[in-house]
N, C-alpha and C positions, 0 to 999 in steps of 0.2 A: 274495816274488814276487807279481806283480799277479794278483789273482783276481777275475774278474767273475762273481758267483755269482747264479743264478736258482733259485727254488724252484718245482717243477712239482707240482701236485696229482696224487695217484695215479690219479685218474679220467682224466687226460689223458696218461699215459705211453704208452699204445698209440698214440695219435694223433701224439704227438711222434716216436716211433720210425718211424712211417710217413712223416712229414715228412722225417726225416733220409734215408730211402731215396730219396724223390722228388727231393731236392736234391743228391744225390750224396755224402752223408756215409756212409763205410764204416767199420765197426769194424775197427781195426787192432791193438788191444791190449785185453787184459782181465786184471784182477788183483784182489786184495783188499787193502784197507787198514783194519786195525782193525775188521773186521766190515762195512765198506762194500764192495759189489761195484762195482768201478770199470771203466768202458769208455770207451776213447778213440776217437772218430770223426774221420776226416780226409777232406778233399775230394781224394782222390788223383788223380782224373781231371778236374781242373779245366781248362776250355777257356780258351785264350788270350784276353785282353780287349784290344780295339783301343785304341790310344793316339790321341786326337783330333788332337794336333799332329803326329804322325808322318804322317798323311794329307796334311797341307799341304806337307810336304817329302818326299813319297814318292820323287821321282826322285833324291834325295840318297842313298838306301839301295840303289841299284842292284838293285831287285827283291826284296830281303829285308827287308821291313818288320818291325821289332820289335814285340812285344806283351807285355802284362803278364800274369803268372801270379799271381792273387790267391788264395792258399789260405786256408782256414778250418777250424776244428776245434771239437769240443765234447767235453767230458770229463764223463761222468755218474757220479754216485755214489749208490747206492741201498742203504738199509737200512730194513727193515720198511716202513712207509708213507711214508718220506721219500725224495724224489728231488731231489738238487741237480745243476744243470748249470753248469759252468764253461765260459764261451765265449771263443773266440779268433776274431779277424777278424769277418767279417759273419755268423757263425753266430747272433749275438744277435738278428738279424732273424727267423730261423726259430724261435727258442725263445720269443720274446716273446708270440706269440698263445696259447701253452699255459701261460704262467707264472702264478703268483699275484702279481697286480700290487700287492698291498699289502705284499709281503715286505720290500722294501728300506726302505720308510718305517717299518715295524714294528720292523726291526733298528735303525734310527736312534734310535728312542725307547728302546732298551735298552742300546745300546753307545755312542751318541754323547754328546758333552759339550755340553749346551745353553748353556753359558757361553762356548763358543768356536766360533761359527758362521762359516764361511768364505763360503758362498754359498747362496742359496735361489732357487728358481724357483716362482712361485705364480700363481694366477688368482683373480680376484674373481667372485663369483657374481652380484652385483647392482652396478649403476653402470656408468660408462663405461670404467673402467680394467680390462681383461679379463685381461691377462697381464703379468707383471713379473719381471725377473731382477735380483737385488741381490747385490753383493759387499761384504764387510765387512773391516775391519781386524782385527788379532789380538785375541783375547779379547773379541769382541763377543757379548753374550748374545742368545739367540733372542728375537725380538720380532715376533710375528705379529698383524696386525690382525684384528678380528672380521670375519667374512664372507670371509676369505681362505683359500684352499685351497692347501696345499703339495704340489707334485708332485715336488720334488727338493730335496735338502739335502746340502751338503758341510760336514762338521763334523769337528773333532778328536775322536778316540777317547778315551773315559774312560781315565785313567792306568792303572788296574789291568787294563785290557784291551789295552793297547798291545803286550804281549809276544806276544799271539795274533793281533791284527788289524792292527797297525801304528799309525801316529800319526794318520793322516787317512783318512776314508772318503767315498765318494760314495754317496748313497742315493736310489733311485727305484723303479722296478719291480724292479731288481736291486740288489746291494751290490757296490761296487768297492772293494777294500782292497789295501794293500801289506803282505801278511802276511810276517813275518820267518821263513819256514819253507822247507824243501826240498819238492820235488814229492812225496816219499813220506810227507809229513806233512800233506797236504791233508785226509785223513780225520780227523785229530785236530782241525783247525780246524773242520770241519763238525760234529763232536761238540759243540764249544762253542757253535756257532751253534744247533744243535738245543736245547741246554740253555738258551740265552738266550731263545729263542722261548717257553719256558714261564714266564719271569719276568715280573713286572709291569713296565710301562713306567716309565721314570725321569721322563718329562715328557709332556705332551700335544702333539699335532700335528694341527691341523684338516686334514681332507683330503676332497675329493670326487673321485669317479672317474666318468668317462663309461662307461656300460654298452655294450659292443660285442658281447657274446656273443649269437648269434642266438636261442638257446633262451630266454634271459632276455628279450630284446626282445620275442619273440612272447608270452611270459607276461604281460608288463606291458602290451603293446598290448591283449591280450585283456581285462585287468582294466579298462582305460580304456573299451573298447567296451562292456563289461558295465555300467559305471557310466552311460554315456550312455544306453543302452537301458532301464536299469532306473528311470530317473527320478531318479537320484542327483544331488544338487546339488554333489558334491565336485569334478567337473571344472568349470573356470572358463575363460572367454574372457579372454585376456591383452590388456590395453589398453596396448601399449607403443609406440604411434606417436607418441612424444615424442622427437625426435632433434635433434641439432645437425648440420646439413649445411653444411659449410664454416663461415661465420660467421652463417648464417641458422638460425632456429629453426622447426621444424615441430611444431605441436601438434595433438593430437586435439580433436575437438569437433564437427566437421560432416561426419563420415564417412558414406558410404552403403555398405552391405555387400550382397553378392550371393553366394549359395551356388550352386555348380555341380558337376556330375559328368559325367564322360565318357559320352556317349550318352544323357544325361538332360536334363531341362529345368532352366533356371536359375530361381532364386527371388530377387527383389530384396526385401531386408528393409527398404528405405527408411531413414527416419531413426530408426526404433525401435531400431536397433542389434542386436547379436549377443546372443542368449540361447539357453539349451539347449532351451527349449520350441520355438523356431522351428526349431532344428536337428532335433529329434526329429520335428516335423511334416514337415519336408522328406524325412527318411529314410523315414518311413512312406508318404507320398504317392508317393514315387519307387520304393518297394519295393527299396531299396538293401540288398544283403546285408551281413551283419556283417563279412565279409572285405574289403569295399570301402569301409566307412565312413570310414576314415582317409585315403582317396584323394580324399574331397570337398575342393574348393578353396574358399577364401574370398577374394573380390575386394574390395579397399578402394578407394573412390573419394572424392576430396575436391576441390572446386572450387579450381582454381589450383595443384594439385599433380599430379604424375604418379601414375596409378593403378598398383596392384601387387596381386599375389595370393600366397597362401601355402597350403600343405597344411593340412588341418584339424589335424593333430598339431602344427604349428608355431604354430597360433593358440590352443591350449589349454594351460592349466596344471593339473596333477593330481598329488596326493600320494597314494602308496600307503600306507595305514595300516599301522603297525607294522613297516615294512620299511626305513625311512630312504631311500626311493627317491622321486624326483619327476620329472615331465616339465616341462621348461622350454625354450623356444625350440627345440622340436622334438627335444630330446635328453633321453634317460633318464639320470638322474645318481643315484649313491648317495653319501650323506654320512655320515661316521663320527660317533660319539658326541662326540668331542673338538670337532668343528665345531659341533654343536648346543650343547654346554656353554659354549663360548666365545662364541657368538652370543647365547645367553640372559644370560650375565654382562654383556655389553656393553649389551644392551637394559635390563637391570635398573639400569644406571648413568644412564639417562635420567630426569631429574626428572619426576614425575607431579604435575601441578597439581591442587589440590583443586577439585572441582566444586561450585558452589553448590547448596544443597538444591533450589532452585526448578528447576534445570536438569539434575538427575540422571536424570529420566525425561522423555523427549520424545515427543509424539504428533503431530509435524508434520514436513513435509520441510525441508530445509536453507534454501531460500529464505525460507519463512515464519518459520523460527526466527531467521535473521539479521535479519529486520525486526521481530521480536516486541518489544513494548514492555517486557517483563520483562527481555529481554537488554539493551536500551538503558538501562533504569533502573539496571541493575547496572554501567554505565559502559562498555559495549562500543560502539564506533563501527563502523557497517556499512560494508563495502566490497564487498559481494556485487554482481556485475555492474558494478563500477566498472572500466572499462578505461583509465582516464586515468593511472594511477599508473605503468605500465610501457608503453613503446612500443618496438617494434623496427622494423627497416627494412621488413620485410614487413607486409602488412596484417592478418594474423591477430590478432584481439583477444585479449588476455591479462589474466586476473585476477591481481593481485598476491597478494591474500589475501581472506578473507571478513569477518573482524572485526579490530578493533584496540583494545588497551587498555594504557595505561601502558608503552609501549615494547615490547609483545608483539604480534606478528602471529599471527593465528589462521587456519588453513586447516580449514574445517569440512566433515566428510563423514559422512553416516549411511548405514548399510546393511550389505551383505555384506562379507566380507573382500576380495572382488574390487574393490568400489567404494572401500574404504579404501585399497587399493593404488594405485588410480588417483589418489587424493589425494596419495600420496607422489610419484608421477610428476610431477604438476603442481608441487608444492612444490620438487622437485628441479630442475625447469626454470627456476623463478623464481630459484633460487639461482645456477644456471648463467649466466643472463643478467646478474645482478649481478656475478658473479665476472669475466666477460668484458668488463664495462663496455659491454655491448651495448644498455643502455637509453638511448634517445635523449633522455631528459629526466631531471632530478634527482627522486628520491623526495621527496615532500612530507611523509612521515613516516618517522622513523628507528626502526629496531627493533633491540633488543639481544638479543631471544629470539624463536624462531619455534616455534609450538605447533601440533601436529597434534591437532584436537579430533574424536574419533571417537564416533559414536553407534552402538553395537553392537546388531544385531538378534539378541540372545541373551537367554536367561532370566536369566543372571547376568553382570554386567559383570566382566571379569577385574580382579584387583588389580594385575597387571603385564602388560605386553604379552607377556612371555615365557610367560605362562600360556596364550596362544592356541595353537591347533593348526596354524595356517597358517605353514609355513616360508617360503613366498614373501612373505607380508606382513612377516614378521620381517626378511627380508633387505632388503627395500625400506626399511623404517624405519631399520634400521642404516646402510644407505648414505646415506640422507638425513641422519641425525644426524652422520655423520662429515663430510659436506659443510658442514653448519652450522658445526661447530667449526673447519674449515679457514678459514671466513670470519669467525671471531671471534664467531659468534652461537650463543647457548645454545639447544640443542634441548629441547623440552618436549613432554609428552603430556598429554592431558586426555580423560576418558572420561565418556560419558553412555550411557543405555540408550534405544534407539529402540523404543517400544512398538508 
């Protein structure tokens, strides 16, 4: 029989039962199955639902218009601290807000066959491709790209589990299986589910989930505001105004920023750009209360482009230490250890180019570095501020790269992880122009590898980019590396220390 199974945390049982009462689910049966207290809820007083097309032909029905009765039900099973809910009809809409959203995916990792995947639905955390649904032929093994988060999996059940769970399962927030059992055996199936939850996963499945719980959102918003007010540098303004609009490219570079708050004065930050010091000064001068800080708006103006604004929370990126939680594009997201492990493994696969002894510690800005006679003596050709290599239809000037040597193009960026991430955005857009053949002239230099040369403002330069603490930077580098490989270009990294 088909069983769509949700797991509800014990802390949410009372709220779930109240929801059942509100939506008209009434208990019509109660029993016990192998130690499980089972209750069956049914929408006995369901109101008729109008049929849209009947209204069109109303006069055909001689005043007695038919309507649909759409019943739904929920079957709950409780034992000790476990509460499972089997849903029928639309009752899954009412159960989902109270469920453990990781349950289905966690069960997939324990009873699914990773060598026979039928379908996946996933999203990318960085890059242009945000969501994707893939279907596979029989006996296709699981193949998840780094930086990809799996929301749904349809897979064959492991052979030794098929007598309990059936041959194929669907796994997301819930678990939908075709269990070869009768209704009085549902409890025995749930016993096996409970036992499997205690087992180690058979394979890894990277996953991120958007946090929607109001209590958690308030908690993390509070942590963000604390970091802003405390002078903490961990919140960073996100520079992501690099977009493809139709076939035109919009790049950052000449933006002017204005901070505003309802009922307060505006502050034009001019060409100095966004930084936390300016934000803190604006908050202090305007005496803006902590509960209103995230309602500050950031306006972005760029000559020749339409102005737009966003909430402060949409303009910031912030990682909560030790909780695998981050703010990105205005959403709080939690990522699991599988996601981090796979991302780090992918980053460790990018070649790290040796840095010449003379260039390991740098005490100058990028422009001076690119023109430095030591750099030129080592064979690097400067291309900083050279806007002649790439031309697009719009007038925005575009730097192809900063340095070039022996078939390798180098994008050089020194500073904070925020600025290093900005270099990834620029490099990605150069690759996008090349991929779309949007360059209006031929490149006068061919490159077979593309290197991001980072000058870290840290006491110790990391041995690998996976050693850094910035998940955001890691995601951007990984997305850039994948785009390089798609174009047949080898991605490389190179590290210096910015003193």
